[in-house]
C-alpha positions in Angstrom: 0.1 0.0 0.0 1.4 3.4 -1.1 0.4 6.5 0.8 -0.5 9.3 -1.6 -0.1 12.8 -0.3 -1.7 16.1 -1.4 -0.3 19.3 0.0 -0.4 23.1 -0.5 2.8 24.8 -1.3 2.8 28.4 -0.2 5.3 31.1 -1.2 6.6 33.7 1.2 8.1 37.2 0.4 8.9 39.2 3.4 6.3 37.5 5.6 3.6 37.9 3.1 1.8 35.1 1.1 2.5 35.5 -2.6 2.0 33.6 -5.9 4.2 33.5 -9.0 3.7 32.4 -12.6 6.7 30.7 -14.1 8.7 32.0 -11.0 8.0 35.6 -12.1 5.9 38.5 -10.9 5.0 37.7 -7.2 1.5 38.8 -6.6 0.3 39.4 -3.0 -2.2 36.8 -1.8 -2.7 37.6 1.9 -1.7 36.8 5.4 0.1 33.3 5.5 -1.2 32.8 9.2 -4.8 33.1 7.9 -4.2 30.6 5.2 -2.6 28.2 7.7 -5.6 28.5 9.9 -7.9 27.7 7.0 -5.8 24.7 6.0 -6.1 23.5 9.5 -9.8 23.6 9.4 -9.8 21.8 6.0 -7.7 19.0 7.6 -4.7 19.3 5.3 -2.2 16.5 6.0 1.0 18.4 5.2 2.1 21.9 4.3 5.1 23.4 2.4 6.3 26.9 3.1 9.0 28.3 0.7 10.6 31.7 1.3 11.4 32.9 -2.2 13.8 35.8 -1.1 15.9 34.5 1.7 18.5 32.6 -0.3 18.4 35.3 -3.1 19.1 38.0 -0.4 21.6 35.7 1.3 19.5 35.9 4.5 19.1 33.2 7.2 15.6 31.8 7.7 13.3 34.1 9.6 13.2 32.0 12.7 10.6 34.0 14.6 8.2 34.0 11.8 8.7 30.3 11.2 8.2 29.5 14.9 4.9 31.4 14.8 3.9 29.5 11.6 4.9 26.1 13.1 2.8 26.9 16.3 -0.3 27.6 14.1 0.1 24.5 12.0 -1.8 21.4 13.0 -0.1 19.5 10.3 3.5 18.6 9.6 5.4 21.6 8.2 8.1 21.6 5.7 10.2 24.9 5.3 12.6 26.0 2.6 14.6 29.3 2.1 17.8 30.6 3.4 19.0 27.3 4.9 22.7 27.2 4.5 24.1 25.4 7.6 23.4 22.3 9.8 22.7 24.9 12.6 19.9 26.4 10.6 18.3 23.1 10.1 18.7 22.1 13.7 17.1 25.3 15.0 14.2 24.9 12.5 13.6 21.3 13.7 13.6 22.7 17.4 11.0 25.3 16.4 8.6 22.6 15.1 9.5 22.2 11.4 9.3 18.5 10.5 11.3 18.6 7.0 13.7 21.1 5.5 13.7 21.8 1.8 17.0 22.6 0.2 17.5 24.1 -3.3 20.3 26.7 -3.6 22.2 24.8 -0.9 22.4 21.8 -3.1 24.7 23.9 -5.4 26.7 25.9 -2.7 27.3 23.1 -0.2 26.1 19.6 -1.4 27.5 18.0 1.8 24.8 20.0 3.8 22.2 17.4 2.7 24.4 14.5 3.8 25.2 16.3 7.2 21.5 17.0 7.9 20.5 13.5 6.8 23.2 11.8 9.0 22.1 13.7 12.1 18.3 13.8 11.7 17.5 11.1 9.2 17.0 11.3 5.4 13.2 11.6 6.0 13.9 15.2 7.3 15.5 16.4 4.0 13.8 17.4 0.9 15.8 18.2 -2.2 13.9 21.0 -4.1 14.6 20.7 -7.9 13.5 23.4 -10.3 13.8 22.7 -14.1 12.8 24.2 -17.3 12.9 23.4 -21.0 15.1 25.7 -23.0 14.4 26.4 -26.7 16.9 23.8 -27.7 17.9 20.6 -25.9 16.2 18.8 -23.2 15.0 19.8 -19.6 17.6 21.4 -17.5 17.9 22.2 -13.8 18.0 25.9 -12.9 19.3 27.5 -9.7 18.4 30.8 -8.0 14.7 30.8 -8.5 15.1 29.9 -12.2 17.6 32.5 -13.0 20.7 30.4 -13.6 20.9 27.3 -16.0 23.0 24.5 -14.9 24.4 21.6 -16.9 22.4 19.0 -15.0 19.2 17.3 -16.1 16.5 16.8 -13.6 17.1 13.0 -13.6 20.8 13.6 -12.9 20.2 16.1 -10.2 17.5 13.9 -8.5 20.0 10.9 -8.5 22.7 13.1 -7.1 20.4 14.4 -4.3 19.4 10.8 -3.5 23.1 9.7 -3.3 23.9 12.6 -1.0 21.1 11.6 1.5 18.0 13.3 0.5 14.8 11.5 1.6 12.5 13.1 -0.9 12.4 15.2 -4.1 10.2 18.3 -4.6 10.2 18.5 -8.5 9.0 21.8 -9.8 8.4 22.6 -13.5 9.2 26.3 -14.0 7.4 26.4 -17.3 4.2 25.0 -15.7 4.3 26.8 -12.4 1.3 29.0 -11.7 -0.2 28.3 -15.2 -3.1 25.9 -14.2 -2.3 23.9 -17.3 -1.4 20.6 -15.4 1.8 18.8 -14.4 4.6 17.8 -16.6 3.6 14.1 -16.4 6.6 12.9 -18.6 9.3 14.3 -16.5 7.6 13.3 -13.3 7.4 9.8 -14.5 11.0 9.9 -15.7 12.4 11.1 -12.3 10.2 8.7 -10.2 11.6 5.9 -12.3 15.1 7.1 -11.9 15.2 7.4 -8.1 14.0 5.1 -5.2 12.9 8.0 -2.9 9.4 9.7 -3.0 8.9 12.4 -5.4 6.5 15.4 -4.9 5.2 16.7 -8.2 4.8 20.6 -8.2 4.0 23.2 -10.8 0.9 23.5 -13.0 -2.1 21.7 -11.1 -5.3 23.4 -11.8 -8.0 20.9 -10.8 -8.5 17.6 -9.0 -7.9 15.7 -12.3 -4.4 17.2 -12.5 -3.6 15.9 -8.9 -4.7 12.4 -9.9 -2.6 12.5 -13.0 0.4 13.4 -11.0 -0.1 10.6 -8.8 -1.3 7.8 -10.9 0.2 8.7 -14.4 3.3 10.3 -13.3 3.9 7.9 -10.4 4.5 10.6 -7.8 4.3 9.8 -4.1 2.7 13.2 -3.5 1.3 16.2 -5.4 1.6 19.9 -4.5 -0.1 23.0 -5.7 -0.3 26.6 -4.9 -2.6 28.5 -7.3 -5.6 26.1 -7.1 -5.4 26.2 -3.3 -5.3 29.9 -2.9 -7.5 31.2 -5.8 -11.1 30.5 -6.6 -10.2 29.8 -10.3 -7.7 31.0 -12.8 -7.9 34.7 -13.1 -10.2 35.1 -10.2 -9.8 36.3 -6.6 -8.3 34.7 -3.5 -10.0 31.8 -1.9 -8.0 29.5 0.3 -9.4 26.1 -0.3 -8.6 22.4 -0.6 -10.2 19.3 -2.2 -13.0 17.7 -0.1 -11.9 14.9 2.3 -13.8 12.3 0.2 -11.6 13.0 -2.8 -8.4 12.9 -0.6 -9.5 9.6 1.0 -10.1 8.1 -2.5 -6.6 8.7 -3.6 -4.5 8.8 -0.5 -4.2 5.1 -0.4 -3.7 3.1 -3.7 -3.2 -0.6 -4.2 
């Protein structure tokens, strides 16, 4: 029996909840604490919080803010952004964070994954992989919120992250992110087949059918979404929401 997870992925910018499209033009959504409270009421199983500015500005995680967020959360919390040392990770776990998500640190200090994994267990470390498809050639991993192209394919980078000790992959398609156009099923499937650790599909979900596709066609262990959980519909106003529990129960355990 394979447990299937559905989780909101919220983006933070200076303590505000924002949403981007293809990693660009952050738009203000609202108060993250209010969103967390609503997700509590909707019985969400897990929540991902990603600070999109911390690493870019070479800032440490906002520990005071994260502590408040963790205290509000009734569900397991994953945090990413500005984590550049074992000490950062240790403090986050102390504050109530269950998993840390590393992205830029994978390039700056790959051993950080190993160090965190060795001390706290691989289940506590998520490798966040952002990729895009350039005009020519195959999909490529990008660093620094999609600004810098690397030489690695998503498959190569996922395998490297697994070898370093990551217990999970958060795979985000830059091209699909915020578009409501559905997941990149082909790449999700390729990465899940290439690694033995769980893969969370992210970027592009616009409806419940997309969530199912990521899980059952892409083979992901979990699916994550932002826009469809914080907006009414594409192009419409803010409405923090989540699929009904009946839907979650139907897909969370599959034979």
